[in-house]
N, C-alpha and C positions, 0 to 999 in steps of 0.2 A: 591529601597526600597519597601518592601512588603506592602500589604494593612494593615496587622496587625501592622507593625511599624508605618505606617501613622496614625493609630488610636491612637497610644501612644502619638502623638504630640498634640492631641486635649485636650482642657480644658473644661470640661462639668460640669455644675451645674444642679442638680435637686432640685427645690424648691417645698416643699409640706406644705401647710398651716396646722396649728394644729387645729383639730376639727372645721373646718372653719365656717360652718353655726352656730354652737352653740357659737363659739367665737364672731361672729358678734352680735348675740343676747345678749350675756353678755356685750359686749362693749356698745351697744345701750340702754340697759335696766339695770340701776344700781342695781335694786333689784334682778337680776338674777345672779349677780357676786358671785362666790364661792359656788353656789348651783348646784345640778344635773339638767341639762337641756337636754331635749330630743326634737329634731326637727323632726317632722313627722306628727302626728295627735293626735286625742284625745286618752286618755289611754284606753277607752273602745271600740276603733275602731279596725278594722283589717288592718289599714294602717301600713306602715313599718317605721322604724327609718331611717331617712336620715343621721343623725349624732348625736352624744351625746357628751356632755362636758366631760372633764376628771373626774370631780366629779361623773358623772353618770357612767362612765366606770368602776369605782371602784366597782360597784355593778354587773358587768358582762354584762352591756348593750352594744350592738354592732350595727353597721350599718347593715341594711337589716333585723334586728330582728323585729318581729311584735310588735306594740305598746302595745298590751295587755300583751305580755310576758315581755316587759320592765317595765310595771307597776307592774307586779308580783314581779320582782326583786327589784324595788325601788318605793314603793307607794308614797314616798314624792317627787319624781321627778316632775319638772315643764315641762309639755308638751306644745309645741308651734308649730303652723303651719309654714311651710317655707315661707320666704319673699324673693323670688328670685330676685326681683328688688334691694333689699338691698345687696344681695350677689353679683349680677352682678356689682353693683356700686363699691363695695369693690374690686372685681376682676379687674375692669378696672383701679383703682388706683394702684393696685399692679403691673399690666402690665406696667403702666407708669414708675414705679420705675425700673423695669427690663430694659426698653428701654434707661435708662440713661447710661447703661453699654454695651449693645449690641443690635443689631437689629435681631440677629439670635435667635428667641424665638419660641419654639414649645409648645403651650398650649395643655394640655391633658384634662383639665376640668377647671371649674372656680377656683379651688384651687390648681392646680399644673401645672408645666411647666418645660421644659428643656431649658437651656441657653447654647449656645456655646460662651465662652469668650476667645477663643484662641487668638483673637485680640480684646481686649476690647476698647471701645470708649475713656475711660479716661486714657489709658496707664498705668493702675495699674500693670498689668502683673501677679500678683498672683491670681489664681482662689479662693484660700482660703480667701484672703483679700476681694475679690469682694463679695463672698458669705456672709461674715461677715458684709460688708457694706450694702448689700441688706437687710439682716435680721434686722440690726439696723434701717434702714430707715422705714421698715414695722412696726416695733415696735414703733418708735418715732412719725411717721407721721400718722399712721392708728390705733395705739393702738391694734395691733394684733401680734401674733407670728407665725413664720414659722420655719420649719426644713429644713436643706440643706444637700445634699450629693454632694461631689466633687470627680471626678475621670476623667479617660481618655475615658470612654465609657458610653453610656446611661444606660445600664443595671446595671453596678456597681454603678453609681451615684444614680440611683433610689433606689436600695437596701440600700445604705448608708444613704439616707435621712430618712429612717424609723428606723435607729438603735438607735438613742438617742432622741426620741420624749418625751415631746414637747420641742421646742426651741433649738433643737440640731444642731450641725454642725460636720459632719464626713467626713474626707478625707481618701480615699484609693488610694495610689499612685501605679504606675506601678510595683514596686518591691514587693508590698503586695498582688497583685491581685491573684496570683496563690494559695497562702495559704488561702486567703479569700474564693475563689471559692470552694476549697476542703472541707472547714469546713461548708459551707452553707447548711442548711437543704433543701431537694429537694422541699418542699412546698414553699420555697422562690423564686424558679426559675420562671421567667416569663412564663406564659402559662401552668404552672402545677397547675391544680385545684384539688379539693378533690378526684375526681375519678382517675386521673392520679397519684396523690401522693399515693393513696392507692395501685394502681397497682405496682408502683415502690417499695413501702415498702414490698409488697408481694414477690418481686424479691430480697429483701435484699438490695435495693438501698435507703439509708437513707440520704446520704450527697453527695456533689459534688465529693468527693473522690471516693465514690462507683460508681457514674455515669460515672466517668472518666475511669473506668476499662472496660467498654463496647466499642466495636468498633463502628464506624459510621454505618456500615452495620447492626450490631446488634440493635442499637438504632432505625434505620429506620424500621427494621422488627417489632419491638415492638410498636413503637409510630408513624409510618408513617412519613410524612414530618417534623413533629416537632422534630423527632429524629435527623435530621441534625442540627437543631438549638441547641438542647441540647449538641450535640457533640462539636460545636464551642464555645458556651457560657461558658461551664465549663472549657474551656481552655483560657478564657479571650478574645476570638476573637469576637468582636462586632464592626463592621465598619459602623453601621447605623449612618448617619449624623443627626444633629439636623435640622429639617425642619422648616424654618421660616413661611411657609404657608402649611396648611393642608386642604384638600378638605372637605367641609361640606357635610355630608352624609344625615343627617336627623334632623328635629326639631320635637319634639313630647312631648306629655303629656299623663299621664294615671292616673287612680284613682281606688281605691278599694271600692266597695260598702259596706255599713254598714252591710248588710246581703245579702246572696245569693238570687237572684231573677230572675224570667222570666217575670216580669211585664214590658210591652212595655213602659208605661208612665215613669217609673223610669229610664229605660235604655236610653230612648230618652232625658230625662232631663239631665242625666249625660253626654251624648254625646254632648249636646249643651254647657254645661259648659267647657268640654274639648276642644271643637272646638274654643271657645272664647279665651281660654288660649293659644292654638297653634297660633291663628291668631295674638294675641298680641306679641308673641315672633317673629313671622315672620316679623311683622311691625317694631319691635324694631331693628332687624338686617337687615331690608330692603331686605328680601328674598321672592321669590315666587317659588313654586314647581309645578311639573307636576304629581306627583304620590301620591295618598292618600292611606294609609294603616291602616286598622282597626285591632286591637289586641283584642282578646277575650280570657279570662281565665275562665274556668268553675269551678264549685264547687269541682270537683275532681282534680283541678290544671292542667288539660289538656289545652294547649294553641293552638289556631289556628289564622291565619292571612288571611285577604282578601285585595287585592289591586286593584286599577284601575288607569290608567294614562289618563291625559287630553292632548289634542293637544296644549293647551296654558297654561301658568303658572298661578297659582291661589294663593291667600293668604287671601281671605275674609272668615270670620267665617261662614256666612250662606252657602256658597258654600261647605266648608269643612264639615259642619254639614249635609247638604243634602246628600252628597256622603257617609258619614259614615252611615247614615240611610239606604241608598241603599245597602251598603255592609253588614250591619247587616241583612237585609231582605234576601239577597242572601245567607247568611251563613246557613239559614234554620235550626236554632237551636232547633226548636220545643219546647218541654216542659223542655228542659235542663236549669238548673239554672246557672246564670252568677255570677262570683266573682269579676272580674275586666274588665274594658274596657280602651282601649288606642287608640290614633290616632297619626300618624306621617305623615309628608310631606317630600318628597324627590325629587331628580332630580332638584336641584336648578339652577336657572339662574339669572344673573344680571338683575335687573328691567329695566335698560336703554339699555344695549347692548346685552342682551341674550347670554352672555358669562358665562361659568362656573365660580363660585366664588371659591376662596380659603380662607378658614377661619377655625377656630377651631370647633370641634364637639360641637353641641348645642342641646343635648338631655337631658331632665330632667324628673324626676318623678313629678307628679302633687300633 
């Protein structure tokens, strides 16, 4: 049996929480319910929208939009700062619900995950029934809603979960995949960002059907290694397994200054705050890292990074802060003004055994 046929035997669910951060805020604060909520920062700040409630999205507010732009679109929106501890607690409870049905869980972030339920713990058998049961449990126990996509591959399941939001459940079976992929707009394909989508459309490639007309060699010539992936995925070939463990790559935080500055005191104060946030997250997940990376975004949006590795693992705020200051000094920015600063720690090792940990990605905006 071919690898492709083996993939058709899998039962994969992709769960994606609906407006997760905003939904947690509306659940926990009754006066927020039914109102446009923007999780990010103050409306007059240059912070970005982490997520927006569906009431806010009706005004055109989207994730990664500046808070000032969101305010222009909806002056009556309620702007709240993120409460990552609350979101992490909700995410943990959601993960516990997942584990009732399978141990093969691949978290992508706090609010989404893949589940392989080919052999589910409860012997339910139907992936659709399992997805429905998970959604019901999340709603009844946590007062939150999730959307689910069910299929035989990770790619199709992920796209399916986004088709009927919020509170949706979409199944795309093996016999429907070919037609589904051919109709799919190219911007919906994994790895196709704005630049690649624009390039494809300039080549008259608007849908999967258009993409399918090109040979593998042609796609590789135009899009490099990604071309090989596009060639396979548009034909429904996706044999990637759901990985129960994913290696942690970095824990970080960043923050946008209220206004561009080259004032050392302001930058140092912000780096201390960010260092303390990173240290708290490291402590929470019992992680230590050997490499500190400083991210600097200038007023013209140019970004540079500076890194240094330690011989021993670290996780203390003061150590992280001191190294961030050293890296800032070494960057020699002169009189250039800074818009954003960020710190990440990477190269993680188990505190007890100095072995590499395998966990989900733990990188957040501050």
